[in-house]
ZADREN-338700 format. One line per 3 residues: for each residue x, y, z of C-alpha. Coordinates in nm, 2 decimals. Example, Ala and Ser with C-alpha at 12.3 -4.5 7.8 and 13.67 -1.06 7.14 Angstrom:
1.23 -0.45 0.78 ~ 1.37 -0.11 0.71
end
This chain:
0.03 -0.02 0.03 ~ 0.17 0.34 -0.09 ~ 0.23 0.47 0.26
0.60 0.62 0.33 ~ 0.68 0.81 0.62 ~ 0.96 1.03 0.64
1.12 1.13 1.02 ~ 1.40 1.22 1.20 ~ 1.53 1.38 1.57
1.36 1.62 1.83 ~ 1.29 1.55 2.18 ~ 0.99 1.34 2.24
0.63 1.49 2.35 ~ 0.45 1.37 2.59 ~ 0.13 1.15 2.43
-0.16 1.36 2.38 ~ -0.55 1.29 2.46 ~ -0.74 1.11 2.16
-0.86 1.38 2.04 ~ -0.88 1.57 1.75 ~ -0.67 1.89 1.73
-0.76 2.18 1.68 ~ -0.56 2.35 1.43 ~ -0.65 2.25 1.10
-0.29 2.16 0.98 ~ -0.24 1.95 1.27 ~ -0.57 1.81 1.22
-0.50 1.68 0.89 ~ -0.24 1.49 1.04 ~ -0.44 1.30 1.30
-0.72 1.21 1.01 ~ -0.44 1.02 0.85 ~ -0.35 0.84 1.13
-0.66 0.64 1.14 ~ -0.61 0.42 0.85 ~ -0.29 0.29 1.01
-0.50 0.26 1.34 ~ -0.75 -0.01 1.15 ~ -0.43 -0.23 1.02
-0.32 -0.46 1.28 ~ 0.03 -0.55 1.14 ~ 0.25 -0.31 1.03
0.64 -0.25 0.90 ~ 0.83 0.10 1.00 ~ 1.17 0.16 0.82
1.41 0.47 0.93 ~ 1.69 0.53 0.69 ~ 1.88 0.89 0.72
2.25 1.01 0.85 ~ 2.36 1.14 1.11 ~ 2.65 1.39 1.08
2.87 1.55 1.33 ~ 3.15 1.76 1.20 ~ 3.25 1.60 0.89
3.18 1.27 1.00 ~ 2.84 1.13 0.86 ~ 2.72 0.77 0.99
2.37 0.61 0.84 ~ 2.09 0.51 1.00 ~ 1.89 0.23 0.98
1.61 0.10 1.16 ~ 1.31 -0.17 1.11 ~ 1.02 -0.22 1.35
0.68 -0.47 1.25 ~ 0.42 -0.44 1.49 ~ 0.14 -0.67 1.56
-0.16 -0.70 1.76 ~ -0.37 -1.04 1.76 ~ -0.60 -1.27 1.88
-0.50 -1.41 2.23 ~ -0.53 -1.79 2.22 ~ -0.61 -1.78 2.55
-0.93 -1.56 2.57 ~ -1.02 -1.58 2.18 ~ -0.99 -1.15 2.19
-0.76 -0.92 2.04 ~ -0.53 -0.81 2.26 ~ -0.20 -1.00 2.19
0.03 -0.72 2.09 ~ 0.37 -0.79 1.96 ~ 0.68 -0.60 1.78
1.05 -0.64 1.66 ~ 1.29 -0.35 1.66 ~ 1.59 -0.39 1.47
1.87 -0.14 1.51 ~ 2.15 -0.18 1.25 ~ 2.49 0.00 1.25
2.73 0.06 0.90 ~ 3.09 -0.07 0.91 ~ 3.36 -0.11 0.62
3.22 -0.46 0.49 ~ 2.82 -0.35 0.54 ~ 2.56 -0.31 0.81
2.51 -0.54 1.08 ~ 2.26 -0.57 1.33 ~ 2.37 -0.41 1.68
2.06 -0.41 1.90 ~ 1.71 -0.55 1.86 ~ 1.42 -0.53 2.10
1.14 -0.80 2.09 ~ 0.80 -0.81 2.23 ~ 0.64 -1.19 2.22
0.34 -1.11 2.37 ~ 0.43 -1.16 2.72 ~ 0.82 -1.01 2.77
0.98 -0.71 2.56 ~ 1.35 -0.84 2.52 ~ 1.64 -0.61 2.47
1.94 -0.75 2.31 ~ 2.28 -0.55 2.32 ~ 2.45 -0.75 2.05
2.82 -0.65 2.07 ~ 2.83 -0.68 2.44 ~ 2.60 -0.99 2.45
2.38 -0.84 2.74 ~ 2.02 -0.90 2.74 ~ 1.76 -0.74 2.97
1.38 -0.82 2.99 ~ 1.07 -0.65 3.14 ~ 0.70 -0.84 3.14
0.42 -0.66 2.99 ~ 0.19 -0.92 2.90 ~ 0.04 -1.20 3.18
0.09 -1.61 3.25 ~ -0.11 -1.84 3.26 ~ -0.49 -1.92 3.13
-0.71 -1.66 3.30 ~ -0.68 -1.26 3.24 ~ -0.62 -1.10 3.57
-0.91 -0.96 3.75 ~ -0.76 -0.58 3.66 ~ -0.66 -0.62 3.28
-0.86 -0.46 3.01 ~ -0.80 -0.35 2.69 ~ -0.45 -0.52 2.55
-0.11 -0.56 2.55 ~ -0.03 -0.24 2.37 ~ -0.04 0.01 2.65
0.22 -0.14 2.83 ~ 0.43 -0.27 2.55 ~ 0.46 0.10 2.43
0.50 0.22 2.74 ~ 0.82 0.04 2.81 ~ 0.90 0.00 2.42
0.93 0.36 2.45 ~ 1.14 0.34 2.75 ~ 1.37 0.09 2.62
1.44 0.20 2.29 ~ 1.79 0.41 2.29 ~ 1.90 0.72 2.07
1.74 0.79 1.70 ~ 1.55 0.47 1.72 ~ 1.31 0.62 1.96
1.16 0.89 1.69 ~ 1.02 0.55 1.48 ~ 0.88 0.40 1.81
0.72 0.74 1.91 ~ 0.55 0.75 1.56 ~ 0.42 0.39 1.59
0.30 0.46 1.90 ~ 0.08 0.78 1.76 ~ -0.04 0.54 1.47
-0.13 0.26 1.69 ~ -0.37 0.23 2.02 ~ -0.15 0.35 2.32
-0.47 0.37 2.55 ~ -0.81 0.18 2.64 ~ -1.00 0.35 2.38
-0.78 0.21 2.09 ~ -0.77 0.55 1.95 ~ -0.42 0.68 1.76
-0.27 0.93 2.02 ~ -0.13 1.25 1.86 ~ 0.14 1.52 1.97
0.21 1.84 1.81 ~ 0.54 1.75 1.67 ~ 0.70 2.07 1.72
0.55 2.31 2.00 ~ 0.57 2.66 1.97 ~ 0.64 2.64 1.61
0.39 2.75 1.32 ~ 0.24 2.49 1.09 ~ 0.23 2.58 0.76
0.04 2.44 0.45 ~ 0.24 2.48 0.08 ~ 0.19 2.86 0.04
0.21 3.01 0.36 ~ 0.55 2.87 0.38 ~ 0.75 3.25 0.30
1.03 3.17 0.06 ~ 1.27 3.43 -0.08 ~ 1.11 3.74 -0.32
0.79 3.63 -0.19 ~ 0.57 3.78 0.11 ~ 0.30 3.61 0.30
0.02 3.80 0.14 ~ 0.16 3.81 -0.24 ~ -0.06 3.62 -0.44
0.16 3.42 -0.63 ~ 0.23 3.07 -0.60 ~ 0.57 2.93 -0.50
0.69 2.56 -0.72 ~ 0.89 2.46 -0.45 ~ 0.94 2.52 -0.08
1.30 2.39 0.05 ~ 1.37 2.28 0.40 ~ 1.63 2.55 0.57
1.76 2.24 0.76 ~ 1.83 1.95 0.56 ~ 1.80 2.15 0.20
1.50 1.88 0.06 ~ 1.30 2.00 -0.20 ~ 0.95 2.00 -0.24
0.71 2.02 -0.53 ~ 0.39 2.18 -0.62 ~ 0.10 1.96 -0.66
-0.23 1.75 -0.60 ~ -0.10 1.65 -0.23 ~ -0.08 1.86 0.06
0.19 1.92 0.27 ~ 0.18 2.02 0.62 ~ 0.49 2.20 0.76
0.66 2.30 1.10 ~ 0.92 2.47 1.18 ~ 0.98 2.68 0.84
0.83 3.02 0.93 ~ 1.22 3.13 0.91 ~ 1.53 3.06 0.69
1.76 3.03 1.05 ~ 1.52 2.72 1.22 ~ 1.71 2.46 1.37
1.44 2.18 1.39 ~ 1.19 2.10 1.06 ~ 0.93 1.86 1.02
0.73 1.79 0.68 ~ 0.44 1.58 0.68 ~ 0.36 1.46 0.29
-0.04 1.41 0.28 ~ -0.26 1.23 -0.05 ~ -0.60 1.19 -0.10
-0.62 0.81 -0.07 ~ -0.96 0.79 -0.26 ~ -0.72 0.89 -0.60
-0.97 1.20 -0.69 ~ -0.90 1.49 -0.58 ~ -1.19 1.67 -0.78
-1.47 1.47 -0.58 ~ -1.52 1.70 -0.29 ~ -1.44 1.38 -0.07
-1.11 1.37 0.16 ~ -0.96 1.06 0.28 ~ -0.55 1.17 0.42
-0.32 0.91 0.44 ~ 0.07 0.99 0.54 ~ 0.24 0.97 0.23
0.59 1.12 0.38 ~ 0.69 1.29 0.67 ~ 1.09 1.47 0.69
1.23 1.56 1.01 ~ 1.54 1.78 1.08 ~ 1.79 1.86 1.37
2.08 2.07 1.38 ~ 2.27 2.15 1.69 ~ 2.61 2.30 1.70
2.79 2.11 1.44 ~ 2.55 1.77 1.42 ~ 2.29 1.76 1.20
2.04 1.45 1.19 ~ 1.83 1.37 0.90 ~ 1.58 1.05 0.91
1.33 0.90 0.72 ~ 1.02 0.70 0.80 ~ 0.86 0.42 0.55
0.57 0.27 0.75 ~ 0.36 0.04 0.55 ~ 0.08 -0.17 0.65
0.10 -0.56 0.57 ~ -0.19 -0.77 0.43 ~ -0.20 -1.02 0.75
-0.31 -1.27 0.49 ~ 0.02 -1.21 0.29 ~ 0.22 -1.13 0.59
0.57 -1.01 0.46 ~ 0.83 -1.05 0.71 ~ 1.14 -1.23 0.84
1.11 -1.59 0.98 ~ 1.19 -1.50 1.34 ~ 1.01 -1.20 1.39
0.85 -1.13 1.70 ~ 1.02 -1.45 1.91 ~ 1.32 -1.40 2.13
1.63 -1.58 2.04 ~ 1.68 -1.89 2.21 ~ 1.89 -2.26 2.16
2.23 -2.18 2.10 ~ 2.20 -1.83 1.99 ~ 2.00 -1.70 2.33
2.28 -1.85 2.56 ~ 2.51 -1.64 2.38 ~ 2.34 -1.36 2.59
2.41 -1.32 2.97 ~ 2.11 -1.13 3.21 ~ 2.18 -0.77 3.34
1.83 -0.70 3.51 ~ 1.51 -0.84 3.46 ~ 1.19 -0.62 3.58
0.83 -0.71 3.64
end
């Protein structure tokens, strides 16, 4: 399905209550989350670069998420996740961290150190606890955000906002750049053009990353592009999923979201691509959602275990 999403580095904002934003630009982004919420099998792939001075490091993170029926209760409440963090080397990229939730326990594997930590987010036994409501997702997402390090946490935030993170199973959306202006394509000031100027710009250039956006039938929602000296930027690319921009019915979906962060001599530019996977044709690697076991699992030393 056509759904990609660009994303980058900012401090994580607190997850907002599940209500539609009052700002109509943000409301479009919130509406675009709805289609992802209705899907129980998702893939997020984040790529980009982290540049400090003259040294640029590639970024690559892959996340799979699944909500399925718990065989013990017959209810759709079993939440699983698999986060793979890769690091570039002279001989190619290698997996350096894996975080996997199997429906009961969230395992975090530090592969170079051969260390493993784990926390419980589901429940054991054949009967739900008396106070258990909703699904495993709220506890899973809470622990996942706490366990995910560095830039990978930005893709995790997107996953949390697009899928149920509360008892009402609604997507949770928070302002990505609090206090910064939100703008549509023609609201972004460009050289030689005033906001009141009727001349339509054909392009918008991100002052942080240099990425160029072209005018088209789709919609863009920009954050932080209200001044040329901005050090943070986010750009949501939305498109009308019904395929007919003239029929008056708009079904917005997130196509891309670009984020840039400049701090001192560091420039971070990431791209997250989210996709909805057909559960009847599950396209993910063997072993996804399964913790390491056997000889491989025995190589990891338990560091802590929380309940």
